[in-house]
ZAMARGU-4260 file (C-alpha; in steps of 0.2 Angstrom, whole numbers, plus 5000, padded with zeros to 4 digits):
<rodrens>
0) 5222/4569/5086 | 5226/4571/5068 | 5209/4566/5063 | 5200/4579/5075 | 5212/4592/5067
5) 5208/4588/5049 | 5189/4588/5054 | 5191/4605/5063 | 5199/4612/5047 | 5185/4605/5036
10) 5171/4611/5047 | 5178/4630/5047 | 5179/4630/5028 | 5161/4623/5027 | 5155/4638/5038
15) 5163/4650/5026 | 5156/4642/5012 | 5138/4643/5019 | 5140/4661/5024 | 5145/4666/5006
20) 5131/4656/4999 | 5118/4664/5011 | 5125/4682/5007 | 5124/4678/4988 | 5106/4672/4990
25) 5101/4688/4999 | 5108/4699/4986 | 5100/4689/4973 | 5083/4691/4980 | 5085/4710/4983
30) 5077/4717/4968 | 5064/4730/4964 | 5045/4728/4963 | 5034/4741/4954 | 5015/4743/4959
35) 5001/4754/4953 | 4987/4763/4961 | 4974/4775/4953 | 4962/4789/4959 | 4949/4799/4950
40) 4943/4816/4954 | 4926/4820/4960 | 4923/4836/4950 | 4923/4835/4931 | 4927/4851/4920
45) 4922/4855/4903 | 4931/4864/4888 | 4927/4865/4869 | 4932/4846/4867 | 4921/4839/4880
50) 4920/4835/4899 | 4934/4827/4908 | 4939/4819/4925 | 4957/4821/4932 | 4965/4803/4936
55) 4980/4802/4947 | 4992/4787/4942 | 5004/4782/4957 | 5019/4772/4952 | 5028/4765/4968
60) 5043/4754/4970 | 5039/4742/4985 | 5054/4730/4982 | 5070/4728/4991 | 5081/4737/4978
65) 5080/4754/4968 | 5072/4752/4951 | 5079/4760/4935 | 5069/4772/4924 | 5054/4764/4916
70) 5038/4768/4906 | 5020/4767/4911 | 5006/4765/4898 | 4988/4770/4900 | 4974/4767/4888
75) 4955/4767/4887 | 4940/4771/4875 | 4943/4790/4874 | 4963/4789/4875 | 4974/4798/4862
80) 4977/4788/4846 | 4991/4779/4854 | 4987/4780/4872 | 4998/4789/4886 | 5015/4785/4887
85) 5022/4791/4905 | 5041/4791/4908 | 5044/4786/4926 | 5061/4790/4933 | 5072/4779/4943
90) 5064/4776/4959 | 5073/4772/4975 | 5067/4759/4987 | 5049/4764/4992 | 5050/4779/4980
95) 5034/4785/4971 | 5030/4795/4955 | 5013/4803/4953 | 5006/4810/4936 | 4988/4817/4933
100) 4979/4814/4917 | 4963/4823/4910 | 4952/4808/4904 | 4937/4812/4894 | 4920/4805/4900
105) 4907/4796/4889 | 4890/4803/4885 | 4873/4794/4887 | 4877/4788/4905 | 4890/4776/4899
110) 4906/4774/4911 | 4924/4774/4903 | 4937/4763/4909 | 4956/4768/4910 | 4969/4753/4910
115) 4986/4756/4916 | 5002/4745/4914 | 5019/4750/4924 | 5035/4744/4915 | 5024/4739/4901
120) 5039/4734/4890 | 5045/4722/4905 | 5063/4729/4906 | 5063/4728/4925 | 5066/4711/4933
125) 5054/4712/4948 | 5050/4701/4963 | 5032/4702/4958 | 5026/4705/4940 | 5008/4703/4944
130) 5005/4720/4951 | 5010/4730/4937 | 4992/4732/4930 | 4978/4742/4936 | 4961/4749/4930
135) 4949/4762/4935 | 4931/4767/4930 | 4928/4785/4924 | 4910/4791/4928 | 4898/4795/4914
140) 4898/4814/4908 | 4884/4823/4918 | 4870/4830/4908 | 4874/4849/4903 | 4857/4855/4907
145) 4855/4845/4923 | 4857/4829/4932 | 4844/4814/4931 | 4834/4823/4945 | 4834/4841/4937
150) 4849/4848/4947 | 4860/4860/4936 | 4878/4855/4932 | 4892/4862/4922 | 4903/4877/4925
155) 4897/4895/4923 | 4909/4909/4921 | 4901/4926/4925 | 4910/4943/4925 | 4906/4957/4937
160) 4914/4974/4934 | 4919/4987/4947 | 4917/5006/4945 | 4932/5013/4935 | 4944/5021/4947
165) 4954/5037/4941 | 4971/5043/4944 | 4985/5054/4937 | 5002/5049/4932 | 5014/5063/4925
170) 5000/5074/4921 | 4990/5060/4911 | 4974/5054/4918 | 4971/5035/4918 | 4956/5023/4923
175) 4959/5007/4932 | 4946/4994/4925 | 4943/4979/4936 | 4931/4964/4936 | 4928/4948/4946
180) 4927/4932/4936 | 4917/4920/4946 | 4912/4901/4942 | 4894/4901/4947 | 4892/4884/4941
185) 4893/4866/4949 | 4909/4860/4941 | 4927/4865/4939 | 4930/4877/4924 | 4947/4875/4916
190) 4959/4890/4913 | 4951/4902/4900 | 4955/4919/4893 | 4945/4936/4897 | 4945/4950/4884
195) 4943/4969/4889 | 4937/4978/4873 | 4936/4997/4872 | 4940/5011/4860 | 4958/5010/4863
200) 4959/4991/4858 | 4957/4975/4865 | 4967/4967/4880 | 4968/4948/4883 | 4970/4941/4901
205) 4972/4923/4907 | 4961/4917/4921 | 4966/4901/4930 | 4955/4886/4933 | 4941/4889/4945
210) 4931/4878/4957 | 4913/4881/4959 | 4911/4897/4969 | 4929/4902/4966 | 4934/4919/4958
215) 4948/4928/4951 | 4950/4948/4950 | 4957/4955/4934 | 4963/4973/4932 | 4970/4984/4918
220) 4973/5003/4917 | 4968/5013/4901 | 4971/5030/4897 | 4955/5041/4897 | 4947/5047/4881
225) 4941/5064/4876 | 4923/5057/4877 | 4915/5044/4889 | 4915/5026/4881 | 4909/5009/4885
230) 4921/4995/4889 | 4916/4977/4888 | 4923/4962/4898 | 4921/4945/4890 | 4923/4929/4900
235) 4929/4913/4891 | 4932/4924/4876 | 4939/4909/4866 | 4925/4897/4871 | 4936/4885/4880
240) 4923/4881/4893 | 4907/4871/4892 | 4895/4881/4902 | 4878/4878/4908 | 4874/4896/4903
245) 4883/4904/4889 | 4873/4920/4889 | 4881/4928/4904 | 4898/4929/4900 | 4899/4948/4895
250) 4897/4964/4905 | 4899/4982/4901 | 4905/4998/4911 | 4905/5016/4906 | 4922/5025/4907
255) 4921/5043/4909 | 4929/5056/4899 | 4945/5066/4903 | 4935/5081/4910 | 4942/5088/4925
260) 4937/5079/4941 | 4932/5088/4957 | 4947/5092/4966 | 4952/5102/4982 | 4963/5118/4981
265) 4970/5122/4998 | 4978/5139/5002 | 4987/5144/5018 | 4991/5161/5025 | 4999/5168/5041
270) 4993/5185/5048 | 5004/5194/5060 | 5006/5212/5065 | 5019/5223/5057 | 5027/5226/5075
275) 5027/5215/5090 | 5032/5222/5108 | 5045/5211/5117 | 5039/5201/5131 | 5021/5206/5127
280) 5007/5194/5121 | 5003/5197/5103 | 4990/5188/5092 | 4996/5178/5077 | 4983/5169/5065
285) 4984/5155/5052 | 4971/5153/5039 | 4968/5137/5028 | 4955/5138/5015 | 4948/5126/5002
290) 4946/5136/4986 | 4944/5120/4975 | 4929/5111/4969 | 4931/5094/4978 | 4932/5089/4997
295) 4950/5089/5003 | 4959/5077/5015 | 4962/5079/5034 | 4977/5091/5037 | 4991/5092/5050
300) 4998/5110/5053 | 5014/5115/5061 | 5018/5133/5065 | 5036/5137/5069 | 5044/5154/5075
305) 5062/5159/5071 | 5072/5173/5077 | 5091/5175/5072 | 5090/5158/5064 | 5084/5149/5080
310) 5067/5141/5082 | 5060/5146/5099 | 5042/5139/5097 | 5032/5127/5088 | 5013/5125/5087
315) 5005/5109/5081 | 4987/5105/5078 | 4975/5095/5066 | 4962/5102/5054 | 4947/5091/5047
320) 4944/5089/5029 | 4937/5105/5021 | 4923/5105/5009 | 4924/5118/4995 | 4923/5136/5001
325) 4926/5131/5019 | 4940/5138/5030 | 4949/5135/5046 | 4956/5150/5056 | 4967/5147/5071
330) 4974/5161/5082 | 4986/5160/5096 | 4996/5171/5107 | 5015/5173/5106 | 5029/5183/5115
335) 5044/5190/5107 | 5060/5184/5117 | 5071/5197/5110 | 5070/5213/5099 | 5074/5211/5080
340) 5066/5202/5066 | 5055/5187/5068 | 5048/5174/5055 | 5033/5163/5056 | 5032/5147/5045
345) 5016/5137/5044 | 5018/5120/5035 | 5002/5110/5031 | 5003/5092/5026 | 4989/5079/5021
350) 4987/5064/5010 | 5002/5055/5002 | 5010/5069/4993 | 5001/5085/4998 | 5011/5100/5006
355) 5009/5118/5007 | 5019/5132/5016 | 5016/5150/5020 | 5028/5162/5029 | 5026/5179/5037
360) 5039/5191/5044 | 5037/5204/5058 | 5049/5215/5069 | 5050/5214/5088 | 5053/5230/5096
365) 5057/5236/5114 | 5043/5248/5122 | 5047/5266/5123 | 5052/5273/5141 | 5038/5281/5151
370) 5041/5300/5156 | 5036/5304/5174 | 5026/5321/5176 | 5033/5334/5189 | 5025/5334/5206
375) 5012/5348/5208 | 5011/5359/5224 | 4994/5363/5233 | 4991/5379/5222 | 4992/5369/5207
380) 5007/5378/5199 | 5021/5369/5191 | 5033/5374/5206 | 5038/5359/5216 | 5032/5359/5234
385) 5044/5360/5249 | 5059/5363/5238 | 5070/5378/5237 | 5071/5388/5220 | 5088/5382/5217
390) 5083/5363/5219 | 5068/5366/5207 | 5078/5374/5194 | 5090/5360/5194 | 5077/5346/5194
395) 5067/5355/5180 | 5081/5357/5168 | 5086/5338/5170 | 5068/5334/5166 | 5067/5345/5152
400) 5083/5338/5144 | 5077/5320/5146 | 5060/5322/5139 | 5066/5331/5124 | 5080/5324/5114
405) 5083/5340/5105 | 5085/5350/5121 | 5103/5350/5120 | 5103/5360/5104 | 5091/5374/5110
410) 5099/5390/5117 | 5100/5393/5135 | 5088/5408/5133 | 5074/5396/5125 | 5077/5384/5139
415) 5073/5397/5152 | 5059/5405/5143 | 5050/5387/5141 | 5050/5385/5160 | 5032/5390/5166
420) 5033/5400/5182 | 5051/5401/5184 | 5054/5417/5172 | 5061/5426/5188 | 5074/5414/5190
425) 5080/5417/5172 | 5099/5420/5175 | 5102/5405/5186 | 5092/5394/5175 | 5101/5400/5160
430) 5118/5396/5168 | 5111/5378/5173 | 5104/5375/5155 | 5121/5380/5148 | 5130/5368/5160
435) 5118/5354/5157 | 5118/5358/5138 | 5137/5357/5137 | 5138/5342/5149
</rodrens>
C-alpha cells in the first residue's frame, strides 16, 4: 500500500517535469527566420548618369517569432562606393519589408549581378541562417540607337503645345499656356523638368516619370503683352533623360497681344404704349440686339408685369446666340387688370455672369363712357316720335346736361336756345333747365 502511494507521488512529479521540459523546448525553438527574394523590372529608364533597372528587394520573416530591426546589404559591379545599406524595421511573424533600388546596367551586352545579404551583421539568431543571401542578374543596357535587330529603344520626350486661351481677371487680360509632354519612346523616362520661356521670364515645371506612350499636361497663365510674342516649351530642360532623339524637345507657340478681342455687346429695350386701356388687349415688345463685334451666348428672357407693387404676369422665352448687328424682337399681348400705373421689367441672362435688365412704365386707364344719340322721328327732325312736348323737353334737358359737363354753368336762356326745334317751348324749357341746373 505504502509503496504504491509513494510510486504514485513520484509518477505525478515526473509528468510535471516532462511538461515543463517540453514547454521550455517549444519556447527555445520559437525563433525568427529571415529570407530574401528579388525581382527586376522589365522596362529600363535613362538619365544623365546612365541607364537603370528597378530591382525590388523583399525581406520576409518566415520564422516562429518576431525578428528585431536589422540591416540588409546589397552590392554589385555598379553599386555605390560602399554598396547599399537598407534599414529593415522589426518584422512580426510572416511580416515583410520591400524596398526598390535603381541599379545601373552595363554597356556592351554585359549583364550586371546584384548580390544581397539580409542581417549581414548576423545580429539575429535564426532557425535557418542559410537563406539570408540572394542574387539576381541585371540585363545589359540596350543600344541607345536600337536593339540588336534594329528596333529603336530609349525614352523620347516630345512637347505639343495648345493654342493660348485668353481670359480676363479684374480688368487684366491673361493667356493660359498649355502643352502635353509625351514619352514617345520605348523606355520609361524618369522625372524631369520643363521650362516655359517667354518675354516675361522663365517658368520651371516638374514632370513625373512617364512610361512609353504616357503623357502629362502642364499649364501656366501669363499676362498678355503690348505686342505678340513667341513662348517656348522645352522638355527635359536639365538634360536628365537619355533619349533616343534629343532634337524634338522644344516647341514654340505665338501669344497674341493685348489688343481688344471680339466681344458681344447685348442691349435690351421694352416698347409699350403710353396709355393702356383696362381689360383691352394691348401690344408690348421686347427687343434684344447685339451691338458688339463678337458672337454672343444663348439668352434666357423673363418679362414681368407689376401693378401696385404686385406681379400679375410673367413671360419666359429663350433667344439663340446673336451675331454682331443681329436683333431679336418679341411682341406679345397683355391686358391691364385695373386702372393706374403699370411697370414692365425685362431681365436677360446668358453665360456665367451676363445679365441685363430693361424697364418701361405705362398708365392703365378706364375707357370714356359712350353718349347715346337722341332717337329721330319719321320727318328727320330732332323731336322724339310719339312723345308729348313736355316729355321731350324733360328728356332733352337730361341728355344735354349729361353730355356736356359744363351745362350746369350755362344760363337757362342759353340752354333753351341751343335745343333745335324746341324754341317755341322756351318758357317751359327754361324752367326745367333751371331746375336741373340747380339740382
